[in-house]
N, C-alpha and C positions, 0 to 999 in steps of 0.2 A: 658263784664263789663259795667255797665251803665256810661254814660258820666259824671254824677255828681261825681261818685266815682273815675274816672280817674283823675279829677281836684284835688280832695282832696288828692289823692295818690301822685300826682306831688308836691303839697304844703308840704305834710308831708316828702317826700323824700328830698325836698329842705331844710327843717328845719332840718332834720337829717344830711345832708352833711355840712351845716353851722355850726351846733353844733360840729361835728367831727373836722372841721377845726379850730374852736375857741378853742376847747380842745387841739388840737395839738400845736397851737400857745402858749397857756399858758404853756403846758409842755416844749415846746422849750425854752421859757423864763426862766423857773425854771432851766432847764438843762445848759442854758448859764450862769445863775447866779451862779450856783454850780461850774461849770467848770472854771469860771474866778475868783472866789474869793479865795484869799489866804492871809495869814497874811502878812501885809506890815508895814514897819517901816517908814511911812511918815505922813504928815499932811493930814487929811481926809476932810477938808474944801472944796476943789475943787472937790473932788469925791462926797461929799454930794450935792453940787450944781448941778453937772451934773445928779445925781440920781433923784433929785426933779424935774429938767426940763424934764427928760425922763418920770417921773411918770405923770407930767402935760400933756405932749403931748399924752401919752398913754391913759390917762382919756378922753381927748377930742376926740381922734380917736374912742375909744370904744363908748363913748356917741353918736357920730355921726352914727356909724354903728347900734348900738342897737335901737336908736331912729328911724332910717330909717326903720329897720326890724319891729319895732312895729307899726308904721304908715302903712306900706305895709300890714301887717297881719290883722290889724283892718278894712281894706277895705271889707273883706269878711263878716262882721257882717251885719245883716239886717237893722240897723238903717237908713242908708241913703236911702234905698228902701222905708221904711215906710215914711220917711220925705218927699220924692218926691211925694208919692201918696197923701199926706195930702190935697192938693188943689183940687184933682179930685172929681167928684161927686161920692160918695160911695154908694154901696147897704148896707143896714143896716140889720144885723141878730141879733136878741135878743136871747142869749142862757143862759138858767138857768138850773142848776144842782140840782137834787133831789136824794134822796137814792132811787133807783139806776138806774136813767134814765135821759136823756137830753131832754129839751124842746126847740126846735128851731123854730123861728117864723121870717121869713119863712124858709122853708127847701129846697129851690131851688133858685139858683142865675145864673146870666149870666157870661159866660167867658169873660176874657178880660177887665173887669171893676173892680175896687177895691171893696173889701167887708170889711166892718167894723163889726167886732164881738164885741157885748157888752155882756161880760160874767160875770155872778154872780152865787150864790148859795143860795138855800133856806134853807140849813140845815148845812152841814159841808164843809170843804175844799175839792175841787176836782181839779184834773188836766184836762184841756181842751185841748186835742191834736187832730189835724186835720191831717188824713192820706190819701194820694192820693190812686187811684185804686190799686197800686202795694204795698200798705201798707208802704210807706216811709213817715215818719213825715215831714209835710211841715210847720207847725206853732203850737205854743203851748202857753198857758197862764194859770195862776192860777185862779180859780173860788172860791171866798170867800163870806161867808155871809155877807150881809151888805155893800158890796163894789163891784163896777162895773169895771172890767178891760176892756180895749179896745185893740184889736189887729187888724191889717189890713193885708190883703193878697189879691193878685190878682191871680185868677185861670186862667191859660192859657189854660189848656186842659179840655175837657169836660169829664164827668164821674160821678161815684158815689164815694164820698168821705166819709170816716168813721170818726166819732167823738168818741174817746175813753177817759176814765178817766184814767189820768196818776198818781193819787195818791190814795193809798189804803183807801177806805171810808167805808169798812164794809164787810159783808159776801157775798154779791152779787156784789162786785165791778167788777169782771171779766165780768159781763153781762151788765155793764153800757155803752152802745154804742147808737149811733145815726147815721143816714145817711144824708148827704147833697148831693143834686143832683146839678151839675154844668152843665148848658145848657139843651138841650133836651126838649124844652117847649112842 
């Protein structure tokens, strides 16, 4: 199994076990509430104060746990990587989609340096997907007529990368491919 999938599997397993633990905690709280509730012939004001205090503590504990989990899980998104590359001298590739081919200028880049793709379309919407030599999707963006989307990616490995259209654009959509060569001048 590739290393990238192992990391995703670990993250997915961690999320699974955290979800199970939280569901068990909620079920235990319901069971405790059901077991300890009985009809009482007393003033409920003190009980209500304790319940509201417990509710407030539970809210802040859950907010802290869920907020931390959200911040931890958002680290995997590519936004920070793109922002850190923003200051580097990027290679620029102009990509334009047509029915049913891609025009890349240039179609060869150097590895290890950021590449800025300026993606647009001449006719209809297209999905611009970059696949590595093993056909794993490494970056994607929408190609739209009249608008240029910018996506940055740093290719660490040399090889031939495939550009595929990811949005159905007509009868020859399946043949809308191009090739980007990384390295190998």
